[in-house]
N, C-alpha and C positions, 0 to 999 in steps of 0.2 A: 413105379413108375410115374408119370406125370399125376397130377391132383384131378379128382373126378372133378368137372363142372357143371353143373346142374344148370339147364339153359330152359326156360318154358316154352318157348317160341319153338316155332314148327324144327323139325330135324334139321341141324347146319352142318349139312353136306360141305366139305368130302371126309372130317375127320369124326360125322359123330357115329354111333354105334346101330345106328336106325336107317336102312334103306333111303333113299331116295324118294322122294314122293314120283309117284308115278307120271313117266314124260307127260302121258295124255293131257295130266293134271297143269304141265309149265304154260307160263307165260309165253306168249307167240314173240319172239324177238321179230326187233327190226330188219330189214334187207341190207341194212349196213351192217348192223352189228353180226349177223348172221354170213356176211359176205367176208368180212375180217377174223371172223370166229373171237370176236371180243377184244383185240388188238388196240383200237380205240379209245374201249372204255375200260382198258388196263394199264394205257401208258401210265399215269401214274406211279402204280404199283412197280411196272416194271423200271421205270426209273429211283425206286426208291432203295429195291434188287439191288440194281446196277452201283448205287451209292455206298451197298450197306446196311441201310436201314430195314434189316428183316423185318423186326415187329410188326412195321407200320406196312411194309409190305406185304403181309402176311393178313395185316387186319385190312389193308384193300383187297388185296385178293377174293378175301372170305366175303366179304362185303357184293363183290360181283357177281360170284358165287351163286349165292343168297337170292340175287335180282334176277342173275341171266343162268340157270343151271343146265344149259342145256348148250354153252356154248364153253369150248374146250380149253382157251387159253386163260381164265381165270382160273382154271384146275388145274393145267399145267404151271404156271406161274407157283400157284400155293404148293405145287406139287417142289419145287426145287426150291422154296425160299423155308418150306418144312424139313426140308433133309441138312439145309445149310444151317438153320437151329439146333440139329443136330435130331429129328424125329424121323427118322430112313425108311421104315415100316409107314408112317402117316405119308411121306412123299411116294411111297411105291404106291397105294390106295388111293392118291388123289390122281396119280397119272392113269392109272389104271382107270380110272372113272373116268378121265380125259377122254385116253382112247379108244373106251369104250362109247362113249356119245358124241364124239365132235374129233377121228379119228387124224381128220388134214387139219387140222388149227397145229399141229407138229411142224408144216410147213411155213409156220404163219409166225414163231417164235420170234422174238428181234432180234438183233444182232447185233454188236458193238464189242469194242474190248474189256471197257468194264464187265458187262453180263459175262461175256466169256470168258472171261476169268473167274466168275461163279460159278459157273454153269462145270467149268474145269473145277472146281474144289468141292461141286458134289460128285462130279464121277468119280475123284479120289475117293471120294469117302464109300459111295459104294465096292468100288475097288477093294477094298479095304473089307467090306465089311462082307463081298462074295465070300473073299478067302478065311473070313471067321466062321462065316454061315453054315450050320444044316440043313437048312431048306434055301439053298443056293436060286432057287425059279423068280424071287420076288427083284432081289439086285439084279440078278441078269437081265431082266425085263427092263429095268431102270437104265443099267448102262446102254442097253440099245435105242432105248429113245436118246438118252445122253448124247449116243456117240450120231447119232440118226440127226442131231438139231445140228451139232458140229460139222453137218454137210462127210461123214466117215463110214459110208455106206458099209465098205465091207465089216470096217470094225461090230457097224451094228447089226447086221446080218450073222455074225459068228456069235455074239453074244443072244441075240433071241435065236438061235439054234439054239443053245446052252439053257435058255429056260424054256425051251420047250421039251429038252431033253430030261427037265427036271418036272414033269409033268405040270407044267404051264397049260392050261387048256381055257384062257381066259380070251373072253371076247377081245380085249384089245389085245391081246399078246395075236391072233390072226389077226386084227385091222393094222396093227403094223407090219406083219408080214405081207399082210395086202399092198399096205403103202409102200414098204420097200424092194417085191417083186415089180411095182410100176415106177421105180424114181432110176433113170439114167444110173450107171455107176459112177460115169465123173459127172459131177453135179456141177452146174455153172454156178459163179460165184453170185451172191444175189444181187449185188451191185452192176452186175453187166446188164446193158440193156437189150432189151428180148429182139430179134430179125425183127425186122418189118413194125418198129416202134415208126409211133409222127417223131418229127424231129420239132 
C-alpha cells in the first residue's frame, strides 16, 4: 500500500485513519461559502483537476478540507482527484464524507468539457473496480455519485440500488437516495435560464 505518512498536526481529513473532529468544534463557515458549498474557494483546484494537474489539485483540495471541513465540494473534488491518481478506496471514503456532511454539494460540481472527461475517466475506473471487487458497495456508491454529477439520474438510481443491496448502510448513501428522490428524472441543463429570471 501507500507509504505511511506521519503528520503531527490535527487529523487530515479525508484520508487519515482518524475520525474528523466533532462537527460541533468545526469553524463556522461564512454564508457565501455555505451557499455555494465551497465552490468559490475551490475554483483553482477544479481548474487544476480539469487541466490534469492532479497532485496540485489534491493539495489544494486537502488544504480547503482542513480549512472548511463542513463544506462538500472540497471533499468531492478530492475524491475525484484521489481516484484519478489511482487511489480508488480513498476516493470512496472522501465522497462518503462529502455526502455525509453536505450532500447537496453534489449539485454544485463545476461542469466543463475538460472536467467532464476527467469524471468519465474516474467513472470507468470504478466500473472496472466494480467488476473485479468482492465488496461492490463502495464502487457502486461512487458510480452512483459520478452518474448523478453527469445528470444521468436513471444510471445513478440503478448504481445506488446495487450499493444498497450490497450492504451500503452509510448516511452518505441514504443522503444520495434522498437527493435522487428529489431530483426530476429529466434534469435541466445547468446553463438553461431559470423561468422568471431577471433579464
